[in-house]
N, C-alpha and C positions, 0 to 999 in steps of 0.2 A: 511020280516024284513024291519026295517025302512031305510032311506037313510043313516043314520049314521053308521048302522049296516052293511049295504051293502058296503059302502066305507071300513070300517074296514077290512071285509072279502077280498076285492080286495087288499088291502095293505099288509095282512097277509104274502105273500111270496114276497113283493116288494123289488126292488133292489135299491141300491145307486149307482149312477152314478158319474163319475168324468172327468173334463175337467181341465187339469192342465200341468205343467211341468214334465219333466221326473221323477225327485225325487218324486215329489207328486204322480203321478200316480203309480210309482213303489211301493212306501209305502201303498197305499191304496190296490194295487193288493195282496202285501203281507199279508196285514191284512185280505183278503178273499172276498173283494167285486167284484172281477172281474167275468164278465159272458160273455160267447160267445154262442149263441143259435144255432140251427141246421142250420140256416140260414146265419150262420157266422156274426150276428150282434153281435157288443159288446156294453158294457155299458161305456166305457171310450174312452177317446181322448188325446193322448199325443200332447202337443204343443211344437213346436221347431221354431227356426229362419225361417224355411221354411214355417210354417203354416200361412195361410193368415187369416185376420179376417172374411172373407167370409166363410171359412171352419169351423171355430170356431163357427160362427153363426148358420151355418148348422146343426153341431152337437147338438148345444144348442136346436134348433127347433125340431130335430129329439128326443131327450131325452124327451122334455116336451110334446110331443105327444104320447109317450108311456105310456100304461096303467099299465105297471109292474114296474115303477120308481117311488119311493116316495120322493127321495132326490137328488139333484144335488149339488156336491160339486165342486167348481170353484175357482182357484187361484184369488185373488184380482185384480192382475195386468193384468191377462187375461180377467177377467170380464170388466175392464175398456175399453178393445179394443171393445167390443160389448155392451157397457152400454146402447145404446137406445133399444136394443133387450131385454135385461133383464128388463128395466123400462116398456117396452110395454106389458110384459107377465103379464096378468091378472089372471092366474088360481090359484086355492088354492092348487094344487099339480100338480107337485112336489115343495117340499119346495126347495129354493135355498140358499145354505150357501156358503159365500166368506170367504176363509182361505188364511192365507200368504203363501209364498213360502220360501225357502231357501235365495234366492237372493232378494227378495222384501218384506221388513216387512209390517205387517198390519197397514193400516191407517184408523182410525175410522171416519174420516171425509169423506171418499169415500164410506163408507158402508152404503147403504141405510136403513138397519134396524136401526142402531145405528142413524141415522138422523131421522127417524121416532119417535124413542123412545124418543130421546130428545125433538121433537116438541110436542109429546103428553103430556110429563111431563112439558112442558113449560120452558125448560131449554135453555137459551139463552147464547151466547159466553160472 
């Protein structure tokens, strides 16, 4: 098979991971994205007031290195805590999707996809 076909086969049973506040992670788990394997490795991280940026970044790197994760959903305000690590990630998969949280509304100016799209379309302020 071609490279694209092999990648599609690899991602056929791929997971979605989530790094977020308790409400976001709980909602995603209720939607069915949660997974804990035989080694007790999960595909989610609940971030609370005690969670350090280093712990968040470690989870992000762990998720990006896994071959079975196709998408990482992360609350935007949490993504801002590890922005340099997000911007340094150059892989094509997993895709990284920043979402708002109940307490922190979405800010398109902080979203790198939004900024790149505006740049590509030549849209200026």
